C-alpha positions as CSV (number, residue, x, y, z in Angstrom):
1,X,14.8,5.4,34.3
2,X,12.4,4.5,31.6
3,X,9.5,6.1,33.5
4,X,11.3,9.4,33.3
5,X,11.3,9.5,29.4
6,X,9.4,12.4,28.0
7,X,7.0,11.9,25.0
8,X,9.7,13.5,22.8
9,X,12.4,11.0,24.1
10,X,10.0,8.1,23.6
11,X,9.4,9.1,20.0
12,X,13.1,9.3,19.6
13,X,13.6,5.8,20.9
14,X,10.8,4.5,18.6
15,X,12.6,6.0,15.6
16,X,15.9,4.6,16.8
17,X,14.6,1.1,17.1
18,X,12.9,1.3,13.7
19,X,16.1,2.5,12.0
20,X,18.1,-0.1,13.9
21,X,16.2,-3.0,12.3
22,X,16.1,-1.2,8.9
23,X,19.9,-1.0,8.6
24,X,20.2,-4.1,6.4
25,X,16.9,-4.5,4.5
26,X,16.6,-6.5,1.3
27,X,18.1,-4.5,-1.6
28,X,15.2,-4.8,-4.0
29,X,11.5,-4.1,-3.7
30,X,9.2,-5.3,-6.5
31,X,5.6,-4.1,-7.1
32,X,3.1,-5.5,-9.6
33,X,0.3,-3.1,-10.4
34,X,-2.4,-4.3,-12.6
35,X,-5.8,-3.0,-13.8
36,X,-7.5,-1.8,-17.0
37,X,-6.2,1.1,-18.9
38,X,-7.3,4.4,-17.4
39,X,-7.7,3.1,-13.9
40,X,-5.0,5.3,-12.5
41,X,-2.2,2.8,-11.8
42,X,0.7,5.2,-12.6
43,X,-0.5,7.9,-10.3
44,X,-1.1,5.4,-7.5
45,X,2.4,4.0,-7.8
46,X,4.0,7.4,-7.9
47,X,2.2,8.5,-4.8
48,X,3.0,5.2,-3.0
49,X,6.7,5.3,-3.8
50,X,7.1,9.0,-3.6
51,X,8.8,9.4,-7.0
52,X,7.8,9.7,-10.6
53,X,8.6,6.1,-11.5
54,X,5.7,5.5,-13.8
55,X,4.6,7.7,-16.7
56,X,1.2,9.3,-16.2
57,X,-1.0,10.1,-19.2
58,X,-4.4,11.4,-20.0
59,X,-4.4,10.5,-23.6
60,X,-6.9,8.0,-24.9
61,X,-4.3,5.5,-25.9
62,X,-2.7,3.8,-22.8
63,X,0.7,4.8,-21.7
64,X,1.2,1.2,-20.5
65,X,0.0,-1.0,-23.3
66,X,2.8,-3.5,-22.9
67,X,4.5,-5.1,-19.9
68,X,6.6,-2.2,-18.6
69,X,9.1,-2.0,-15.8
70,X,10.1,1.2,-14.0
71,X,13.0,1.4,-11.7
72,X,14.2,4.0,-9.2
73,X,16.8,3.7,-6.4
74,X,15.6,5.1,-3.0
75,X,17.8,4.8,0.1
76,X,20.0,2.3,-1.7
77,X,17.1,0.0,-2.5
78,X,16.1,-0.8,-6.1
79,X,12.4,-0.2,-6.4
80,X,10.9,-2.1,-9.4
81,X,7.4,-1.4,-10.6
82,X,5.8,-3.7,-13.1
83,X,2.9,-1.9,-14.8
84,X,0.7,-3.3,-17.6
85,X,-3.0,-3.7,-18.3
86,X,-2.3,-7.0,-20.2
87,X,-4.3,-9.3,-18.0
88,X,-7.5,-7.2,-18.5
89,X,-6.9,-6.2,-22.1
90,X,-6.5,-9.7,-23.5
91,X,-2.8,-9.9,-24.0
92,X,-2.1,-13.7,-24.1
93,X,1.6,-13.3,-23.5
94,X,1.3,-11.0,-20.5
95,X,0.8,-13.8,-17.9
96,X,3.9,-15.6,-19.2
97,X,5.8,-12.4,-19.0
98,X,4.7,-11.9,-15.4
99,X,5.6,-15.4,-14.4
100,X,9.1,-14.8,-15.9
101,X,9.3,-11.5,-13.9
102,X,8.3,-13.3,-10.7
103,X,10.8,-16.1,-11.3
104,X,13.7,-13.6,-11.9
105,X,12.8,-10.8,-9.5
106,X,10.1,-12.0,-7.2
107,X,7.0,-9.9,-6.4
108,X,6.7,-8.4,-2.9
109,X,3.2,-7.0,-3.4
110,X,0.5,-7.1,-6.0
111,X,-1.8,-4.1,-6.3
112,X,-5.0,-4.9,-8.2
113,X,-6.8,-1.8,-9.3
114,X,-10.5,-1.4,-9.9
115,X,-12.3,1.9,-10.5
116,X,-14.6,2.5,-7.6
117,X,-16.9,4.7,-9.7
118,X,-17.6,1.8,-12.1
119,X,-21.1,0.6,-11.6
120,X,-20.3,-3.1,-12.2
121,X,-17.6,-5.7,-12.0
122,X,-16.5,-6.1,-15.7
123,X,-15.9,-9.4,-17.4
124,X,-12.3,-8.3,-18.3
125,X,-11.6,-8.1,-14.6
126,X,-13.1,-11.4,-13.8
127,X,-11.0,-12.9,-16.6
128,X,-7.8,-11.2,-15.2
129,X,-8.4,-12.4,-11.7
130,X,-8.8,-15.9,-12.9
131,X,-5.6,-15.6,-15.0
132,X,-3.7,-14.2,-12.1
133,X,-4.8,-17.0,-9.8
134,X,-4.1,-19.7,-12.4
135,X,-0.7,-18.3,-13.1
136,X,0.5,-17.7,-9.6
137,X,-1.7,-19.9,-7.5
138,X,-4.2,-19.0,-4.8
139,X,-1.3,-17.9,-2.5
140,X,-0.9,-14.8,-4.6
141,X,-3.9,-13.3,-2.8
142,X,-2.0,-13.4,0.5
143,X,0.3,-10.6,-0.8
144,X,-2.3,-8.7,-2.8
145,X,-4.0,-5.4,-2.1
146,X,-7.1,-4.4,-4.0
147,X,-7.2,-0.7,-4.7
148,X,-10.5,1.0,-5.5
149,X,-9.3,4.0,-7.5
150,X,-10.9,7.4,-8.0
151,X,-12.7,6.9,-4.7
152,X,-12.5,10.6,-3.8
153,X,-14.8,11.4,-6.8
154,X,-17.7,9.3,-5.4
155,X,-20.6,11.6,-4.7
156,X,-24.2,11.0,-3.8
157,X,-26.3,11.5,-7.0
158,X,-29.1,12.8,-4.9
159,X,-26.7,15.4,-3.2
160,X,-27.9,14.2,0.3
161,X,-24.9,12.7,2.1
162,X,-21.7,12.1,0.2
163,X,-20.0,10.3,3.1
164,X,-22.8,7.8,3.7
165,X,-23.1,7.2,0.0
166,X,-19.4,6.6,-0.2
167,X,-19.4,4.1,2.7
168,X,-22.3,2.2,1.2
169,X,-20.6,1.9,-2.1
170,X,-17.4,0.8,-0.4
171,X,-19.3,-1.8,1.6
172,X,-20.9,-3.2,-1.6
173,X,-17.5,-3.5,-3.3
174,X,-16.3,-5.4,-0.2
175,X,-19.3,-7.7,-0.4
176,X,-18.8,-8.4,-4.1
177,X,-15.0,-9.1,-3.7
178,X,-15.0,-10.9,-0.4
179,X,-18.3,-12.2,0.7
180,X,-20.9,-12.5,-2.1
181,X,-21.9,-16.2,-2.5
182,X,-21.6,-15.9,-6.3
183,X,-18.4,-13.7,-6.1
184,X,-15.5,-14.8,-8.3
185,X,-12.9,-15.1,-5.5
186,X,-15.1,-17.3,-3.3
187,X,-17.3,-19.1,-5.7
188,X,-15.4,-19.6,-9.0
189,X,-11.9,-19.7,-7.7
190,X,-12.5,-21.2,-4.2
191,X,-10.2,-18.9,-2.4
192,X,-10.0,-19.8,1.3
193,X,-12.3,-17.7,3.5
194,X,-9.5,-16.8,5.8
195,X,-7.5,-15.3,2.9
196,X,-10.6,-13.4,1.7
197,X,-11.2,-12.0,5.2
198,X,-7.6,-10.8,5.4
199,X,-7.5,-9.4,1.9
200,X,-7.0,-5.7,2.1
201,X,-9.4,-3.5,0.1
202,X,-8.6,0.1,0.2
203,X,-10.3,3.1,-1.3
204,X,-7.7,5.2,-3.3
205,X,-8.2,8.8,-4.3
206,X,-6.2,9.2,-7.5
207,X,-7.9,12.4,-8.4
208,X,-6.3,15.3,-6.5
209,X,-7.3,19.0,-6.3
210,X,-4.1,20.1,-4.6
211,X,-1.0,18.7,-6.3
212,X,1.0,18.8,-3.1
213,X,-1.7,17.1,-1.0
214,X,-3.8,14.0,-1.7
215,X,-7.5,15.0,-1.9
216,X,-9.2,13.1,1.0
217,X,-11.9,10.6,0.6
218,X,-15.6,11.7,1.2
219,X,-15.3,10.3,4.8
220,X,-12.2,12.5,5.4
221,X,-9.6,9.7,5.5
222,X,-6.2,10.1,3.9
223,X,-6.1,7.3,1.2
224,X,-2.4,7.3,0.8
225,X,-1.7,6.4,4.4
226,X,-4.1,3.5,4.3
227,X,-2.7,2.3,0.9
228,X,0.8,2.4,2.3
229,X,-0.2,0.5,5.5
230,X,-2.1,-2.2,3.5
231,X,0.9,-2.8,1.3
232,X,3.2,-3.0,4.3
233,X,0.8,-5.5,6.0
234,X,0.9,-8.1,3.2
235,X,4.6,-8.0,2.6
236,X,7.1,-10.3,4.1
237,X,9.1,-8.9,7.1
238,X,12.1,-8.2,4.9
239,X,10.1,-6.4,2.2
240,X,8.1,-4.5,4.9
241,X,11.4,-3.2,6.3
242,X,12.5,-2.2,2.8
243,X,9.2,-0.3,2.3
244,X,9.6,1.4,5.6
245,X,13.2,2.5,4.8
246,X,12.3,4.1,1.4
247,X,9.3,5.8,3.1
248,X,10.7,6.8,6.5
249,X,11.2,10.5,5.6
250,X,7.6,10.7,4.4
251,X,5.9,9.0,7.4
252,X,4.4,11.5,9.7
253,X,3.4,10.3,13.2
254,X,0.5,11.8,15.2
255,X,2.7,13.5,17.7
256,X,4.6,15.4,15.0
257,X,2.1,15.7,12.2
258,X,1.3,19.4,12.6
259,X,4.9,20.4,12.8
260,X,6.1,18.4,9.8
261,X,3.1,19.3,7.7
262,X,3.9,22.9,8.2
263,X,7.5,22.6,7.0
264,X,7.6,19.9,4.4
265,X,7.1,21.1,0.8
266,X,7.0,18.9,-2.3
267,X,7.5,20.8,-5.5
268,X,6.1,17.9,-7.6
269,X,2.6,16.6,-8.0
270,X,3.4,13.7,-5.7
271,X,2.2,13.9,-2.1
272,X,5.1,14.5,0.2
273,X,3.8,13.2,3.5
274,X,2.2,9.9,4.5
275,X,0.4,11.0,7.8
276,X,-0.5,8.1,10.1
277,X,-3.4,8.2,12.5
278,X,-2.8,6.8,16.0
279,X,-4.5,3.6,15.0
280,X,-2.3,3.2,11.8
281,X,0.8,3.9,13.9
282,X,-0.2,1.2,16.4
283,X,-0.7,-1.2,13.5
284,X,2.7,-0.4,12.2
285,X,4.3,-0.9,15.6
286,X,2.5,-4.1,16.3
287,X,3.8,-5.6,13.1
288,X,7.3,-4.4,14.1
289,X,7.0,-6.1,17.5
290,X,8.5,-9.5,16.6
291,X,11.2,-7.9,14.6
292,X,12.3,-5.6,17.4
293,X,12.3,-8.5,19.9
294,X,14.6,-10.5,17.6
295,X,16.8,-7.8,16.2
296,X,17.2,-5.1,18.9
297,X,19.1,-7.3,21.4
298,X,21.7,-8.0,18.8
299,X,22.6,-4.4,18.3
300,X,21.9,-2.8,21.7
301,X,24.7,-3.1,24.3
302,X,24.2,-2.8,28.0
303,X,21.3,-3.6,30.3
304,X,20.3,0.1,30.6
305,X,19.7,0.3,26.8
306,X,17.7,-2.9,26.9
307,X,15.6,-1.7,29.8
308,X,14.7,1.5,27.9
309,X,14.1,-0.6,24.7
310,X,11.8,-2.9,26.6
311,X,9.9,0.0,28.1
312,X,9.5,1.5,24.6
313,X,8.2,-1.7,23.2
314,X,5.7,-2.1,26.0
315,X,4.5,1.5,25.4
316,X,4.1,0.7,21.7
317,X,1.8,-2.2,22.5
């Protein structure tokens, strides 16, 4: 029976199983986005969530000069975004405010923003990283994603090969953040090497030429897809399901990407689609594997359904 499923039917079963385990997600999803003023936090959050939840601004004075919460309801889930530059900008009360937020609401993911086109790791960021670790403990890095913003503006100053230059710059940032012997995370804060190895670092292209489509990185990758998957990967199972639920209409899988890309139109400056590569899709499904094994049998009735579900799961892996 299962062997007779067409590719279209297989995709349909995948969606069915995903929606099955997403029926009762947690009702609140909380993001902390931190970084210096002008690093592009608001645009990043709006692209990730798919709504204008954070005010964007180009003026010299920061739009987020105090601890600010933004809330939007998507698919019945309260999406809370905590946005402030206080850790980097010397606000002594900011850390206490964040600890209060964490105590009351919990934080499902922390996105730490650094500008990739900065030429050095600034003292303010080192101070902020230290404060974040002291306030929340070393465990905070297990649910943190480091976003290197404005990455799609990186260009080879010699105009030789923008892609190679971009990849070399990204590798150097990874070395400084993860592996450098004198790096702050490893050397000064003594973060466990396994945590550092697993810490997602993603290049994010906040600058966009087409308001309906995120401008790709110099190597051609879609930054929004990788950012979404990195956030999903560090969240708890329950939070990951909630993220999937608020994003399910934006996720575009390889088999259907061309068709959906041709029909979906977003009238705002927020990217409408989150197109996944085959590798990204497999990462998503691998994470879902344990959830599906636990939750699908509770909702599926009949051995025939379970046989098909089992086949689908095997095909996923």
